[in-house]
C-alpha positions as CSV (number, residue, x, y, z in Angstrom):
1,M,0.0,0.0,0.0
2,I,1.5,3.3,-1.1
3,I,1.1,5.2,2.2
4,K,2.9,2.5,4.2
5,N,5.6,2.2,1.4
6,I,6.3,6.0,1.6
7,F,6.7,5.9,5.4
8,S,8.9,2.8,5.0
9,G,11.1,4.5,2.4
10,K,10.1,2.1,-0.4
11,M,9.6,4.2,-3.5
12,G,8.2,2.1,-6.4
13,E,6.2,2.2,-9.6
14,D,2.9,2.1,-7.7
15,I,3.7,5.4,-6.0
16,H,4.9,7.0,-9.3
17,R,1.8,5.9,-11.1
18,E,-0.5,7.1,-8.3
19,F,1.1,10.6,-8.1
20,L,1.0,11.3,-11.9
21,K,-2.4,13.0,-11.5
22,F,-1.0,15.6,-9.1
23,G,0.7,18.8,-10.1
24,K,2.7,21.1,-7.9
25,G,0.8,22.3,-4.8
26,E,-0.6,21.2,-1.5
27,Y,-3.5,18.7,-1.5
28,R,-5.2,18.4,1.9
29,G,-7.7,15.8,3.0
30,K,-6.3,13.1,0.8
31,Y,-6.2,9.4,1.5
32,Q,-8.6,9.7,4.4
33,I,-9.3,6.7,6.5
34,Q,-11.8,6.1,9.3
35,A,-12.1,2.8,11.2
36,K,-14.0,1.4,14.1
37,K,-13.8,-2.0,15.8
38,Q,-17.1,-3.9,15.7
39,G,-16.5,-7.1,17.7
40,E,-14.2,-9.3,15.6
41,Q,-14.7,-7.2,12.6
42,T,-13.2,-3.8,11.7
43,L,-15.3,-1.3,9.7
44,I,-13.1,0.8,7.4
45,K,-14.3,3.8,5.4
46,T,-12.0,5.7,3.0
47,G,-12.0,8.1,0.1
48,N,-11.9,7.0,-3.5
49,E,-8.0,6.7,-3.6
50,F,-8.2,3.2,-2.1
51,A,-10.8,1.7,-4.4
52,N,-8.5,-0.3,-6.7
53,Y,-6.4,-1.4,-3.7
54,F,-9.5,-2.8,-1.9
55,V,-10.8,-4.5,-5.0
56,Q,-7.5,-6.2,-5.8
57,R,-6.7,-7.3,-2.2
58,C,-10.2,-8.7,-1.6
59,L,-10.4,-10.5,-5.0
60,E,-7.1,-12.2,-4.3
61,K,-8.8,-13.9,-1.4
62,V,-11.8,-15.2,-3.4
63,R,-12.1,-18.7,-4.7
64,G,-14.8,-19.3,-7.3
65,E,-17.2,-16.9,-9.0
66,I,-18.9,-14.2,-7.0
67,D,-21.7,-11.6,-7.6
68,V,-20.1,-8.2,-8.5
69,T,-21.8,-4.9,-9.1
70,G,-20.3,-1.5,-9.9
71,V,-18.5,0.4,-12.7
72,V,-15.1,0.4,-14.4
73,V,-14.1,3.9,-15.3
74,S,-11.7,5.0,-18.0
75,T,-11.1,7.7,-20.5
76,F,-10.9,5.2,-23.4
77,D,-13.2,2.4,-24.7
78,L,-12.7,-0.9,-22.9
79,K,-16.0,-2.6,-23.8
80,N,-14.6,-4.9,-26.4
81,D,-11.6,-5.9,-24.3
82,A,-13.5,-6.6,-21.0
83,P,-13.2,-10.3,-20.1
84,F,-16.6,-10.3,-18.3
85,P,-20.2,-9.4,-19.0
86,I,-21.1,-5.7,-19.3
87,E,-24.7,-4.8,-18.4
88,R,-24.5,-1.4,-20.2
89,T,-22.1,1.5,-20.9
90,K,-22.1,5.2,-20.0
91,N,-20.2,8.0,-21.6
92,F,-20.2,11.6,-20.3
93,M,-17.7,14.3,-21.3
94,G,-15.1,11.7,-22.3
95,I,-15.5,9.6,-19.1
96,R,-16.5,6.1,-20.0
97,Q,-18.1,3.6,-17.6
98,L,-18.7,-0.1,-18.0
99,V,-21.6,-1.0,-15.7
100,I,-21.3,-4.5,-14.1
101,N,-24.0,-6.6,-12.4
102,S,-23.2,-10.3,-12.8
103,K,-21.3,-13.3,-11.4
104,L,-17.6,-12.9,-12.3
105,N,-14.4,-14.9,-12.2
106,P,-12.1,-13.0,-9.8
107,Q,-8.9,-13.9,-11.7
108,K,-10.3,-12.4,-14.9
109,V,-10.9,-9.1,-13.1
110,L,-7.4,-9.2,-11.5
111,D,-5.8,-9.8,-14.9
112,F,-7.8,-6.9,-16.4
113,M,-6.7,-4.7,-13.5
114,K,-3.1,-5.6,-14.2
115,K,-3.4,-4.9,-17.9
116,Y,-5.0,-1.5,-17.2
117,P,-3.4,-0.2,-13.9
118,T,-4.6,3.4,-14.4
119,V,-8.3,2.4,-14.9
120,F,-10.6,3.0,-11.9
121,F,-12.5,-0.1,-10.6
122,A,-15.4,0.8,-8.4
123,L,-16.7,-2.7,-7.6
124,S,-18.7,-4.1,-4.7
125,F,-19.0,-7.7,-3.6
126,K,-18.9,-9.8,-0.5
127,T,-17.9,-13.2,0.9
128,G,-18.0,-14.8,4.3
129,D,-14.7,-13.0,5.2
130,F,-15.4,-9.5,4.1
131,E,-18.0,-7.1,2.6
132,L,-16.8,-4.3,0.2
133,K,-19.0,-1.5,-1.0
134,I,-17.6,1.2,-3.4
135,K,-19.8,4.0,-4.8
136,P,-20.4,3.2,-8.5
137,K,-19.2,6.5,-10.0
138,A,-16.1,8.2,-11.3
139,P,-13.8,9.9,-8.7
140,K,-13.3,13.7,-8.8
141,S,-10.1,15.1,-10.3
142,A,-7.4,16.0,-7.8
143,K,-7.1,19.8,-7.3
144,P,-4.6,21.6,-5.0
145,S,-6.0,23.4,-1.9
146,T,-6.4,27.1,-2.5
147,K,-7.1,28.3,1.0
148,S,-4.5,28.4,3.8
149,P,-5.4,26.1,6.7
150,V,-6.7,27.8,9.8
151,E,-5.3,26.5,13.1
152,G,-7.9,24.7,15.1
153,E,-10.3,24.4,12.2
154,E,-10.6,21.3,10.0
155,E,-12.5,21.0,6.7
156,E,-15.4,18.5,7.1
157,I,-15.1,15.8,4.5
158,K,-17.5,12.9,4.4
159,V,-15.4,9.7,4.2
160,N,-17.6,7.0,2.7
161,F,-16.6,6.4,-0.9
162,C,-15.3,2.9,0.0
163,T,-16.6,0.8,2.9
164,L,-15.0,-2.5,4.0
165,K,-15.9,-4.8,6.8
166,T,-13.2,-7.3,7.5
167,Q,-11.0,-9.1,10.0
168,D,-8.1,-9.7,7.7
169,K,-5.1,-8.9,9.9
170,E,-2.7,-8.6,6.9
171,L,-4.9,-6.0,5.2
172,L,-5.4,-4.1,8.5
173,G,-1.7,-4.0,9.0
174,E,-1.2,-2.2,5.7
175,F,-3.6,0.6,6.7
176,F,-2.7,0.8,10.3
177,F,1.0,-0.1,10.2
178,D,1.9,2.5,12.8
179,I,-1.1,1.9,15.1
180,P,-0.8,-1.4,17.1
181,N,-4.2,-1.1,18.8
182,F,-7.3,1.0,18.5
183,K,-11.0,1.1,19.1
184,E,-11.7,4.0,16.7
185,V,-9.3,5.9,14.4
186,S,-9.4,8.8,11.9
187,I,-6.5,9.5,9.5
188,S,-6.0,12.2,7.0
189,H,-3.1,12.9,4.7
190,T,-1.8,16.1,3.2
191,L,0.2,15.7,0.0
192,K,2.8,18.4,-0.8
193,I,4.2,18.3,-4.3
194,Q,7.1,20.6,-4.0
195,E,8.9,19.8,-7.3
196,I,8.4,18.0,-10.6
197,K,11.5,16.7,-12.2
198,Y,11.2,16.4,-16.0
199,P,13.3,14.0,-18.1
200,K,16.4,15.6,-19.6
201,D,15.3,15.0,-23.2
202,F,11.6,16.1,-22.6
203,A,11.7,18.5,-25.5
204,K,11.8,15.5,-27.9
205,M,9.0,13.7,-26.2
206,K,5.2,13.7,-26.6
207,P,3.3,15.4,-23.8
208,E,2.0,12.1,-22.5
209,E,5.5,10.7,-22.4
210,V,6.8,13.7,-20.5
211,R,4.0,13.2,-18.0
212,E,4.7,9.5,-17.6
213,K,8.4,9.9,-17.0
214,S,8.3,13.0,-14.8
215,V,9.2,12.5,-11.1
216,R,7.3,14.1,-8.2
217,K,9.2,15.2,-5.1
218,G,7.6,16.3,-1.9
219,I,6.3,15.5,1.6
220,L,3.4,13.3,2.8
221,V,1.9,14.5,6.1
222,R,0.0,11.9,8.1
223,E,-2.4,13.2,10.8
224,M,-4.1,10.6,13.1
225,D,-6.7,10.7,15.9
226,V,-6.4,7.3,17.7
227,D,-9.1,6.9,20.4
228,G,-9.0,10.7,21.0
229,K,-5.2,11.0,21.0
230,K,-3.8,13.1,18.1
231,E,-0.5,12.4,16.3
232,R,1.3,13.9,13.3
233,K,4.2,12.6,11.3
234,E,5.6,13.2,7.8
235,A,7.8,11.5,5.3
236,G,9.6,12.7,2.2
237,F,9.2,11.0,-1.2
238,E,10.5,11.1,-4.7
239,A,8.7,8.9,-7.2
C-alpha cells in the first residue's frame, strides 16, 4: 500500500503511477481513513483513492465466482476488451463507464486490472470473510487546496466512498502499520508536491511521455486521531 511504502522509504512504480495525477501544490484531506472495531470485525471507510487497492486485495482472497456490481471507469473504450459481461455502458464528457452486475471470475478481473493499472475499478462484492462497498461512480479530479489552513479548524469531508468490513489482519496491517491497537481511528493525509523533475530530453517527447516519465518530489503528512489521541508525522518522497 502506497502510504505504508512511503513511510517505509520504499519508492516504487505504484507510487509513481499514483502521483502522476498531481501537479505542484498542496493537497489536503487526501487518502482519508476512518475505522472502528465492531466485535471481531473492523469497519473501514475511505476516500476513492483506495478503491483499486481494496478490489485487488479482496479479490485475491476469493475462490470461485462471486456476484459483483459497480462500474469500471476510464477515458478510453474498454467494452470490447473486457473479459466479463457488461450490463451497459455510459459516456459523459469523455469519461466512459462499464456497468457491471453479474457473477464474475475473480482472476479475470485481476488480470484486467493488471493490464490497465490506471483504470478505476469501483466494484462491490462480499464473501464470508469481508464485505466491500464502493460507490459506482467516477472519482473527482485532484485539485490543490487554494485556502490556507486555519489553526484549530478542520475541513469537514465525508469519508464514505469505500466501505469495507473485514477481520483480515494482513490488510489491516497495511492501513494501520503504525497503530498497534485502537477502538476508533481517523486518519487524513496532506500531499505536498514541491517539485516536478522532468526527463532531460523532454523537448523531444510527446506530452503524455513527459507526464509518464516525470518524477514528483515532496512530503506526505499523516495526521491521526487514535481513540482521542492526536499524532502527526511526515515522510519525504521522490517517485
